[in-house]
C-alpha beads as a LAMMPS data file, in Angstrom:
LAMMPS data file: protein, C-alpha beads

385 atoms
384 bonds

1 atom types
1 bond types

-500.0 500.0 xlo xhi
-500.0 500.0 ylo yhi
-500.0 500.0 zlo zhi

Masses

1 110.0

Atoms # bond

1 1 1 -303.710 -138.664 370.106
2 1 1 -300.347 -139.462 367.431
3 1 1 -298.372 -137.036 364.988
4 1 1 -296.550 -138.536 362.287
5 1 1 -294.823 -136.983 358.470
6 1 1 -294.943 -140.750 357.867
7 1 1 -293.277 -140.768 355.013
8 1 1 -289.848 -138.360 352.920
9 1 1 -290.941 -136.374 349.709
10 1 1 -287.969 -134.201 349.188
11 1 1 -285.376 -135.427 348.473
12 1 1 -283.383 -135.142 351.217
13 1 1 -285.055 -136.482 353.304
14 1 1 -284.843 -139.561 351.925
15 1 1 -280.896 -139.218 351.717
16 1 1 -281.216 -139.609 355.330
17 1 1 -283.868 -142.189 355.494
18 1 1 -286.297 -140.522 357.338
19 1 1 -289.567 -142.884 356.898
20 1 1 -291.336 -142.275 360.256
21 1 1 -290.373 -139.235 361.843
22 1 1 -292.420 -137.828 365.460
23 1 1 -292.852 -134.729 365.572
24 1 1 -293.984 -132.130 368.732
25 1 1 -297.516 -131.312 369.129
26 1 1 -296.559 -127.277 368.762
27 1 1 -298.364 -124.669 365.625
28 1 1 -297.129 -120.616 364.831
29 1 1 -300.555 -119.000 364.155
30 1 1 -299.957 -118.493 360.596
31 1 1 -299.756 -121.751 359.547
32 1 1 -303.129 -122.324 358.000
33 1 1 -305.766 -124.428 359.719
34 1 1 -307.520 -127.431 357.945
35 1 1 -311.550 -128.171 358.889
36 1 1 -312.030 -131.446 359.874
37 1 1 -315.861 -132.815 360.711
38 1 1 -318.062 -134.810 359.444
39 1 1 -319.526 -133.172 356.733
40 1 1 -316.156 -131.778 354.958
41 1 1 -312.409 -131.695 355.264
42 1 1 -309.662 -129.925 353.754
43 1 1 -310.867 -126.553 353.156
44 1 1 -308.495 -123.966 354.530
45 1 1 -305.619 -124.995 352.436
46 1 1 -304.935 -121.835 350.561
47 1 1 -301.297 -120.837 349.926
48 1 1 -300.261 -124.388 348.375
49 1 1 -296.245 -124.065 348.252
50 1 1 -293.460 -126.660 348.796
51 1 1 -291.137 -127.209 351.406
52 1 1 -291.083 -127.456 355.925
53 1 1 -295.256 -126.422 356.917
54 1 1 -297.512 -126.916 359.455
55 1 1 -300.659 -127.682 359.343
56 1 1 -303.350 -127.002 362.401
57 1 1 -306.002 -129.026 362.241
58 1 1 -308.602 -128.351 363.304
59 1 1 -311.998 -130.286 364.635
60 1 1 -315.116 -128.568 363.996
61 1 1 -317.458 -131.620 364.454
62 1 1 -319.037 -133.458 366.919
63 1 1 -316.564 -136.997 366.979
64 1 1 -312.850 -137.751 366.682
65 1 1 -311.410 -137.830 363.534
66 1 1 -308.313 -139.396 362.006
67 1 1 -306.902 -137.117 359.086
68 1 1 -304.659 -138.234 356.801
69 1 1 -302.429 -136.131 354.290
70 1 1 -302.239 -138.553 350.745
71 1 1 -302.243 -137.966 347.039
72 1 1 -305.461 -138.868 346.244
73 1 1 -305.436 -140.864 342.890
74 1 1 -302.863 -142.879 345.128
75 1 1 -303.952 -142.998 349.161
76 1 1 -300.235 -143.092 349.052
77 1 1 -300.033 -141.538 352.851
78 1 1 -297.218 -138.722 353.562
79 1 1 -298.942 -137.648 357.176
80 1 1 -301.066 -138.229 359.884
81 1 1 -302.835 -136.849 363.108
82 1 1 -304.515 -140.110 364.710
83 1 1 -307.846 -139.233 367.639
84 1 1 -308.252 -135.339 366.811
85 1 1 -310.734 -134.720 369.694
86 1 1 -314.353 -132.974 368.637
87 1 1 -313.339 -128.920 368.963
88 1 1 -309.362 -129.620 369.027
89 1 1 -306.273 -128.366 367.256
90 1 1 -303.203 -130.267 366.189
91 1 1 -300.441 -130.530 364.491
92 1 1 -299.581 -131.885 361.057
93 1 1 -296.226 -131.204 360.340
94 1 1 -294.615 -131.663 357.025
95 1 1 -292.009 -131.527 354.202
96 1 1 -293.746 -131.553 350.587
97 1 1 -292.424 -131.975 347.060
98 1 1 -294.085 -131.131 344.486
99 1 1 -297.257 -133.329 344.039
100 1 1 -300.887 -133.628 344.139
101 1 1 -302.279 -133.424 348.125
102 1 1 -305.611 -133.982 350.076
103 1 1 -306.674 -134.423 353.151
104 1 1 -308.525 -137.235 354.052
105 1 1 -310.333 -137.322 356.347
106 1 1 -312.505 -139.924 358.855
107 1 1 -314.690 -139.652 361.742
108 1 1 -315.539 -141.789 364.186
109 1 1 -318.598 -144.156 362.959
110 1 1 -318.550 -142.301 359.957
111 1 1 -317.221 -142.620 356.258
112 1 1 -313.793 -141.604 354.884
113 1 1 -314.613 -137.818 353.276
114 1 1 -311.202 -136.470 350.726
115 1 1 -310.945 -133.159 350.467
116 1 1 -310.180 -130.743 347.604
117 1 1 -306.797 -131.612 345.880
118 1 1 -303.976 -128.558 345.401
119 1 1 -301.056 -128.773 343.616
120 1 1 -297.327 -128.568 345.373
121 1 1 -295.291 -126.814 342.737
122 1 1 -292.395 -125.059 342.414
123 1 1 -290.510 -127.247 344.456
124 1 1 -288.337 -130.709 343.968
125 1 1 -289.963 -133.271 342.884
126 1 1 -291.527 -136.011 345.219
127 1 1 -288.658 -138.712 345.762
128 1 1 -290.127 -139.995 348.378
129 1 1 -291.729 -143.323 348.200
130 1 1 -294.736 -142.667 350.257
131 1 1 -296.207 -144.956 352.643
132 1 1 -299.753 -147.249 351.142
133 1 1 -301.519 -148.230 353.749
134 1 1 -302.162 -151.263 354.843
135 1 1 -305.493 -152.329 355.870
136 1 1 -307.224 -154.804 357.912
137 1 1 -307.601 -157.180 354.395
138 1 1 -304.197 -156.994 353.847
139 1 1 -302.778 -157.999 356.510
140 1 1 -305.318 -161.111 357.049
141 1 1 -302.737 -163.854 355.295
142 1 1 -300.027 -162.389 357.587
143 1 1 -301.517 -162.570 360.500
144 1 1 -303.273 -166.752 359.479
145 1 1 -298.974 -167.611 358.523
146 1 1 -298.312 -166.277 362.152
147 1 1 -300.941 -167.985 364.129
148 1 1 -299.590 -171.311 362.154
149 1 1 -295.813 -170.479 363.093
150 1 1 -296.978 -170.179 367.115
151 1 1 -299.328 -172.782 366.807
152 1 1 -296.288 -174.954 365.948
153 1 1 -293.942 -173.322 367.965
154 1 1 -296.241 -174.228 371.369
155 1 1 -296.516 -177.635 369.893
156 1 1 -292.785 -177.927 370.095
157 1 1 -292.485 -176.118 373.830
158 1 1 -294.685 -178.747 375.378
159 1 1 -292.867 -180.675 373.461
160 1 1 -289.714 -179.530 375.471
161 1 1 -291.397 -178.503 378.894
162 1 1 -292.247 -182.272 379.112
163 1 1 -288.656 -183.451 377.887
164 1 1 -287.156 -180.622 380.558
165 1 1 -290.389 -181.481 383.686
166 1 1 -289.089 -185.827 383.220
167 1 1 -285.114 -184.126 383.362
168 1 1 -285.895 -183.650 386.853
169 1 1 -287.714 -186.077 387.685
170 1 1 -285.113 -188.053 386.720
171 1 1 -282.174 -186.612 388.973
172 1 1 -280.112 -185.069 385.739
173 1 1 -279.431 -181.591 387.058
174 1 1 -277.293 -181.683 383.932
175 1 1 -279.731 -183.138 381.749
176 1 1 -282.097 -180.994 383.463
177 1 1 -279.905 -177.921 382.355
178 1 1 -279.867 -179.039 379.061
179 1 1 -283.261 -179.246 378.857
180 1 1 -284.100 -175.973 380.210
181 1 1 -281.776 -174.345 377.532
182 1 1 -283.854 -175.790 374.884
183 1 1 -287.278 -175.250 376.175
184 1 1 -286.328 -171.411 377.385
185 1 1 -285.150 -170.869 374.018
186 1 1 -287.934 -172.166 372.139
187 1 1 -290.699 -169.692 373.768
188 1 1 -288.291 -166.921 373.420
189 1 1 -289.059 -167.632 369.441
190 1 1 -292.382 -166.918 369.833
191 1 1 -292.155 -162.904 370.196
192 1 1 -295.374 -161.341 368.864
193 1 1 -297.121 -163.461 370.592
194 1 1 -296.914 -162.544 373.830
195 1 1 -300.538 -159.885 374.331
196 1 1 -302.060 -163.109 373.157
197 1 1 -301.059 -165.111 375.082
198 1 1 -302.196 -163.213 378.456
199 1 1 -301.695 -164.176 382.591
200 1 1 -300.069 -167.588 380.629
201 1 1 -297.143 -165.635 379.647
202 1 1 -295.971 -164.143 383.646
203 1 1 -296.171 -167.434 384.550
204 1 1 -294.570 -169.125 382.073
205 1 1 -291.466 -166.787 381.892
206 1 1 -291.921 -164.093 384.451
207 1 1 -289.317 -163.011 386.415
208 1 1 -289.354 -161.809 390.100
209 1 1 -289.826 -157.958 389.519
210 1 1 -292.215 -156.341 391.505
211 1 1 -293.062 -159.676 393.489
212 1 1 -292.605 -158.405 397.459
213 1 1 -290.761 -161.777 398.046
214 1 1 -288.065 -161.513 395.578
215 1 1 -287.444 -164.897 394.268
216 1 1 -289.211 -166.569 397.522
217 1 1 -292.054 -165.291 395.821
218 1 1 -294.729 -167.588 395.398
219 1 1 -295.483 -165.712 392.843
220 1 1 -291.777 -166.509 391.249
221 1 1 -292.940 -169.233 389.018
222 1 1 -291.986 -170.587 385.437
223 1 1 -288.717 -170.853 383.879
224 1 1 -286.744 -168.592 385.568
225 1 1 -287.093 -169.874 388.840
226 1 1 -286.184 -173.320 387.414
227 1 1 -283.392 -171.361 386.233
228 1 1 -282.132 -170.267 389.993
229 1 1 -283.326 -173.654 391.237
230 1 1 -281.152 -175.790 388.916
231 1 1 -278.563 -173.049 388.434
232 1 1 -278.250 -172.950 392.583
233 1 1 -277.870 -176.546 393.564
234 1 1 -281.242 -176.809 395.346
235 1 1 -282.738 -180.224 394.612
236 1 1 -283.826 -181.704 392.123
237 1 1 -286.641 -182.780 394.316
238 1 1 -287.661 -180.237 395.426
239 1 1 -288.327 -178.251 391.842
240 1 1 -289.983 -181.246 391.019
241 1 1 -293.278 -179.160 391.111
242 1 1 -291.792 -176.262 389.441
243 1 1 -291.449 -178.487 386.110
244 1 1 -294.620 -179.964 386.687
245 1 1 -295.792 -176.623 386.792
246 1 1 -294.533 -175.081 384.120
247 1 1 -295.393 -177.885 382.246
248 1 1 -298.969 -177.323 382.499
249 1 1 -298.530 -173.858 381.731
250 1 1 -297.401 -174.263 378.590
251 1 1 -300.348 -177.371 377.997
252 1 1 -302.561 -175.002 379.089
253 1 1 -301.128 -171.831 376.395
254 1 1 -301.316 -174.080 373.736
255 1 1 -304.902 -175.124 374.436
256 1 1 -306.585 -171.684 374.560
257 1 1 -304.191 -170.164 372.108
258 1 1 -306.403 -172.665 370.019
259 1 1 -309.118 -170.168 370.461
260 1 1 -307.150 -166.211 370.342
261 1 1 -306.338 -164.526 367.637
262 1 1 -302.019 -162.591 367.084
263 1 1 -304.026 -158.509 366.827
264 1 1 -302.675 -157.408 363.273
265 1 1 -301.612 -154.271 365.841
266 1 1 -298.753 -156.354 367.204
267 1 1 -297.154 -158.000 364.353
268 1 1 -295.390 -153.981 363.159
269 1 1 -294.685 -152.969 366.302
270 1 1 -293.177 -156.228 367.758
271 1 1 -290.791 -156.317 365.211
272 1 1 -288.910 -153.579 367.039
273 1 1 -290.102 -154.127 370.526
274 1 1 -288.636 -157.930 370.482
275 1 1 -285.500 -156.389 369.642
276 1 1 -286.375 -153.343 372.690
277 1 1 -286.860 -155.950 374.642
278 1 1 -283.521 -157.340 374.068
279 1 1 -281.432 -154.608 374.294
280 1 1 -282.652 -152.930 377.547
281 1 1 -283.207 -157.185 379.764
282 1 1 -281.017 -159.208 377.710
283 1 1 -277.715 -157.601 376.903
284 1 1 -277.602 -155.878 381.125
285 1 1 -278.319 -159.859 382.058
286 1 1 -281.379 -158.183 383.868
287 1 1 -282.634 -161.882 383.165
288 1 1 -280.536 -164.283 384.671
289 1 1 -281.141 -166.344 387.722
290 1 1 -277.567 -168.368 387.234
291 1 1 -277.570 -169.766 383.796
292 1 1 -275.475 -167.669 382.271
293 1 1 -277.552 -167.750 379.008
294 1 1 -278.296 -164.021 377.635
295 1 1 -276.938 -164.602 375.094
296 1 1 -278.780 -167.236 373.373
297 1 1 -282.221 -166.299 374.810
298 1 1 -280.674 -162.958 371.778
299 1 1 -279.312 -165.144 369.888
300 1 1 -283.676 -166.979 369.765
301 1 1 -285.445 -163.029 370.063
302 1 1 -282.759 -162.174 366.193
303 1 1 -285.065 -165.710 365.542
304 1 1 -288.246 -164.151 366.799
305 1 1 -287.458 -161.469 365.059
306 1 1 -287.058 -162.608 362.290
307 1 1 -290.243 -164.354 361.834
308 1 1 -292.161 -161.517 361.555
309 1 1 -291.209 -159.740 359.057
310 1 1 -290.805 -162.926 356.790
311 1 1 -294.720 -162.518 357.281
312 1 1 -295.009 -158.653 356.584
313 1 1 -292.175 -159.127 354.042
314 1 1 -295.146 -159.046 351.513
315 1 1 -295.840 -155.592 352.581
316 1 1 -292.987 -153.974 353.222
317 1 1 -290.919 -154.794 350.276
318 1 1 -293.168 -151.766 348.488
319 1 1 -293.426 -149.953 351.544
320 1 1 -289.857 -149.847 353.452
321 1 1 -286.999 -148.912 350.966
322 1 1 -285.157 -149.687 353.883
323 1 1 -285.841 -153.072 354.462
324 1 1 -282.806 -154.705 352.807
325 1 1 -281.079 -152.256 355.140
326 1 1 -282.764 -154.528 358.011
327 1 1 -282.321 -158.121 356.640
328 1 1 -278.189 -156.909 356.118
329 1 1 -278.378 -155.901 359.899
330 1 1 -280.279 -159.320 361.116
331 1 1 -277.540 -161.250 360.018
332 1 1 -274.720 -158.801 361.094
333 1 1 -276.518 -159.193 364.378
334 1 1 -277.104 -163.165 363.795
335 1 1 -272.868 -163.140 362.872
336 1 1 -271.686 -161.556 366.584
337 1 1 -274.258 -163.330 369.244
338 1 1 -273.186 -166.934 366.894
339 1 1 -269.956 -166.121 368.331
340 1 1 -270.210 -166.367 371.557
341 1 1 -271.997 -170.202 370.957
342 1 1 -269.424 -172.354 371.808
343 1 1 -268.080 -175.782 369.984
344 1 1 -269.418 -177.787 373.311
345 1 1 -273.225 -176.487 372.235
346 1 1 -273.072 -174.151 375.580
347 1 1 -272.869 -169.852 375.387
348 1 1 -270.642 -167.424 376.526
349 1 1 -272.009 -165.380 379.446
350 1 1 -273.000 -162.476 379.052
351 1 1 -270.272 -160.982 381.967
352 1 1 -267.440 -162.177 380.381
353 1 1 -267.991 -161.554 377.508
354 1 1 -265.306 -159.264 376.262
355 1 1 -265.795 -155.088 376.171
356 1 1 -264.734 -155.176 372.841
357 1 1 -267.217 -157.992 372.121
358 1 1 -270.068 -156.372 373.915
359 1 1 -269.765 -152.889 373.012
360 1 1 -269.862 -154.165 369.281
361 1 1 -273.196 -156.390 370.306
362 1 1 -274.562 -153.445 371.710
363 1 1 -273.998 -151.329 368.532
364 1 1 -275.792 -153.984 366.630
365 1 1 -278.611 -154.701 368.106
366 1 1 -279.269 -150.330 368.805
367 1 1 -278.898 -149.796 364.773
368 1 1 -281.113 -153.446 363.999
369 1 1 -283.984 -151.752 366.622
370 1 1 -284.129 -148.173 364.609
371 1 1 -284.004 -149.977 362.133
372 1 1 -286.953 -151.975 363.055
373 1 1 -289.355 -149.030 364.475
374 1 1 -290.949 -147.270 361.469
375 1 1 -292.368 -150.654 360.676
376 1 1 -295.325 -150.315 363.577
377 1 1 -296.816 -147.986 361.719
378 1 1 -295.908 -148.528 358.473
379 1 1 -297.205 -152.137 358.926
380 1 1 -299.828 -150.885 361.654
381 1 1 -303.974 -151.626 359.735
382 1 1 -305.809 -147.988 358.553
383 1 1 -308.931 -147.032 357.681
384 1 1 -309.435 -146.118 354.493
385 1 1 -313.508 -146.166 353.951

Bonds

1 1 1 2
2 1 2 3
3 1 3 4
4 1 4 5
5 1 5 6
6 1 6 7
7 1 7 8
8 1 8 9
9 1 9 10
10 1 10 11
11 1 11 12
12 1 12 13
13 1 13 14
14 1 14 15
15 1 15 16
16 1 16 17
17 1 17 18
18 1 18 19
19 1 19 20
20 1 20 21
21 1 21 22
22 1 22 23
23 1 23 24
24 1 24 25
25 1 25 26
26 1 26 27
27 1 27 28
28 1 28 29
29 1 29 30
30 1 30 31
31 1 31 32
32 1 32 33
33 1 33 34
34 1 34 35
35 1 35 36
36 1 36 37
37 1 37 38
38 1 38 39
39 1 39 40
40 1 40 41
41 1 41 42
42 1 42 43
43 1 43 44
44 1 44 45
45 1 45 46
46 1 46 47
47 1 47 48
48 1 48 49
49 1 49 50
50 1 50 51
51 1 51 52
52 1 52 53
53 1 53 54
54 1 54 55
55 1 55 56
56 1 56 57
57 1 57 58
58 1 58 59
59 1 59 60
60 1 60 61
61 1 61 62
62 1 62 63
63 1 63 64
64 1 64 65
65 1 65 66
66 1 66 67
67 1 67 68
68 1 68 69
69 1 69 70
70 1 70 71
71 1 71 72
72 1 72 73
73 1 73 74
74 1 74 75
75 1 75 76
76 1 76 77
77 1 77 78
78 1 78 79
79 1 79 80
80 1 80 81
81 1 81 82
82 1 82 83
83 1 83 84
84 1 84 85
85 1 85 86
86 1 86 87
87 1 87 88
88 1 88 89
89 1 89 90
90 1 90 91
91 1 91 92
92 1 92 93
93 1 93 94
94 1 94 95
95 1 95 96
96 1 96 97
97 1 97 98
98 1 98 99
99 1 99 100
100 1 100 101
101 1 101 102
102 1 102 103
103 1 103 104
104 1 104 105
105 1 105 106
106 1 106 107
107 1 107 108
108 1 108 109
109 1 109 110
110 1 110 111
111 1 111 112
112 1 112 113
113 1 113 114
114 1 114 115
115 1 115 116
116 1 116 117
117 1 117 118
118 1 118 119
119 1 119 120
120 1 120 121
121 1 121 122
122 1 122 123
123 1 123 124
124 1 124 125
125 1 125 126
126 1 126 127
127 1 127 128
128 1 128 129
129 1 129 130
130 1 130 131
131 1 131 132
132 1 132 133
133 1 133 134
134 1 134 135
135 1 135 136
136 1 136 137
137 1 137 138
138 1 138 139
139 1 139 140
140 1 140 141
141 1 141 142
142 1 142 143
143 1 143 144
144 1 144 145
145 1 145 146
146 1 146 147
147 1 147 148
148 1 148 149
149 1 149 150
150 1 150 151
151 1 151 152
152 1 152 153
153 1 153 154
154 1 154 155
155 1 155 156
156 1 156 157
157 1 157 158
158 1 158 159
159 1 159 160
160 1 160 161
161 1 161 162
162 1 162 163
163 1 163 164
164 1 164 165
165 1 165 166
166 1 166 167
167 1 167 168
168 1 168 169
169 1 169 170
170 1 170 171
171 1 171 172
172 1 172 173
173 1 173 174
174 1 174 175
175 1 175 176
176 1 176 177
177 1 177 178
178 1 178 179
179 1 179 180
180 1 180 181
181 1 181 182
182 1 182 183
183 1 183 184
184 1 184 185
185 1 185 186
186 1 186 187
187 1 187 188
188 1 188 189
189 1 189 190
190 1 190 191
191 1 191 192
192 1 192 193
193 1 193 194
194 1 194 195
195 1 195 196
196 1 196 197
197 1 197 198
198 1 198 199
199 1 199 200
200 1 200 201
201 1 201 202
202 1 202 203
203 1 203 204
204 1 204 205
205 1 205 206
206 1 206 207
207 1 207 208
208 1 208 209
209 1 209 210
210 1 210 211
211 1 211 212
212 1 212 213
213 1 213 214
214 1 214 215
215 1 215 216
216 1 216 217
217 1 217 218
218 1 218 219
219 1 219 220
220 1 220 221
221 1 221 222
222 1 222 223
223 1 223 224
224 1 224 225
225 1 225 226
226 1 226 227
227 1 227 228
228 1 228 229
229 1 229 230
230 1 230 231
231 1 231 232
232 1 232 233
233 1 233 234
234 1 234 235
235 1 235 236
236 1 236 237
237 1 237 238
238 1 238 239
239 1 239 240
240 1 240 241
241 1 241 242
242 1 242 243
243 1 243 244
244 1 244 245
245 1 245 246
246 1 246 247
247 1 247 248
248 1 248 249
249 1 249 250
250 1 250 251
251 1 251 252
252 1 252 253
253 1 253 254
254 1 254 255
255 1 255 256
256 1 256 257
257 1 257 258
258 1 258 259
259 1 259 260
260 1 260 261
261 1 261 262
262 1 262 263
263 1 263 264
264 1 264 265
265 1 265 266
266 1 266 267
267 1 267 268
268 1 268 269
269 1 269 270
270 1 270 271
271 1 271 272
272 1 272 273
273 1 273 274
274 1 274 275
275 1 275 276
276 1 276 277
277 1 277 278
278 1 278 279
279 1 279 280
280 1 280 281
281 1 281 282
282 1 282 283
283 1 283 284
284 1 284 285
285 1 285 286
286 1 286 287
287 1 287 288
288 1 288 289
289 1 289 290
290 1 290 291
291 1 291 292
292 1 292 293
293 1 293 294
294 1 294 295
295 1 295 296
296 1 296 297
297 1 297 298
298 1 298 299
299 1 299 300
300 1 300 301
301 1 301 302
302 1 302 303
303 1 303 304
304 1 304 305
305 1 305 306
306 1 306 307
307 1 307 308
308 1 308 309
309 1 309 310
310 1 310 311
311 1 311 312
312 1 312 313
313 1 313 314
314 1 314 315
315 1 315 316
316 1 316 317
317 1 317 318
318 1 318 319
319 1 319 320
320 1 320 321
321 1 321 322
322 1 322 323
323 1 323 324
324 1 324 325
325 1 325 326
326 1 326 327
327 1 327 328
328 1 328 329
329 1 329 330
330 1 330 331
331 1 331 332
332 1 332 333
333 1 333 334
334 1 334 335
335 1 335 336
336 1 336 337
337 1 337 338
338 1 338 339
339 1 339 340
340 1 340 341
341 1 341 342
342 1 342 343
343 1 343 344
344 1 344 345
345 1 345 346
346 1 346 347
347 1 347 348
348 1 348 349
349 1 349 350
350 1 350 351
351 1 351 352
352 1 352 353
353 1 353 354
354 1 354 355
355 1 355 356
356 1 356 357
357 1 357 358
358 1 358 359
359 1 359 360
360 1 360 361
361 1 361 362
362 1 362 363
363 1 363 364
364 1 364 365
365 1 365 366
366 1 366 367
367 1 367 368
368 1 368 369
369 1 369 370
370 1 370 371
371 1 371 372
372 1 372 373
373 1 373 374
374 1 374 375
375 1 375 376
376 1 376 377
377 1 377 378
378 1 378 379
379 1 379 380
380 1 380 381
381 1 381 382
382 1 382 383
383 1 383 384
384 1 384 385
């Protein structure tokens, strides 16, 4: 179960930039109890008032339901509780401005029921924009565009892993390292598709974390195994099999992806998670196996995030007031990362980044990650009928 206040409905919250906030599962005995079932919805709201308040949503039916607090005229959502089980009660905390509201109940295996409209007055005007629900149909265009983006990226990946394999077998370490970075960054730009890649992601880009024998484990394969060998002076002929397997796995992924589909729930979620993972893994150096290219990977992750935002932009523009701020912080973070890209094409290793610059980079990525967080809830496909 998730309980959300979808968007600020009063001036002070809107000024704070709140679009999605999570509330604790707590409620007081005096809070109004709103009945939810297959046959009725929203009864029990007898004393409408403005301002902060908590509703106790009680499912009197026999099936799980989703409950939304909406503007009945437009369908704009101001709060929701998902997965409200039969005979259970969950809180929904909201902050309401003046306007018309109603509860919409969506029981499993049944159509939506919109309860009686309630007029709230005596408070501030409802200036928060609300969130118009995104449906599965709304996501068809963005998903198709992103599917094509990944398909194109995988074709580039296969070209680059082939070049990497040839360089390793050719015995040129410098050329192999250059080819490795090119191929690895191509893969890292495909961040929102990882779930659709299944086990291939671990084979292609997995680390040694959790493996019984660490970096010596036979299950340690792909880019990072090759990275360790190239930058730790392993004999190139001995790395040939690893390069061959990486190329084979990339080609298999390209073939299998043609029959798969990026999940609509993943697009908005990955917009946030790509940068969250960047902060957790790349900016801590946890994924560095010798190349010192974490900042290059972070830059590729930024490109991957922008690719997700580009396809979602038509849906986000009317729903997320801070989208322009996201764009500004994307540009700011890109500038910060690009400063680590040296004129000779190499990248400053994370460990060599001056403390002040590292702190600035962490701050930039943290702020961007926070701004991206609401997109998962805004772009989540919802039932409306």
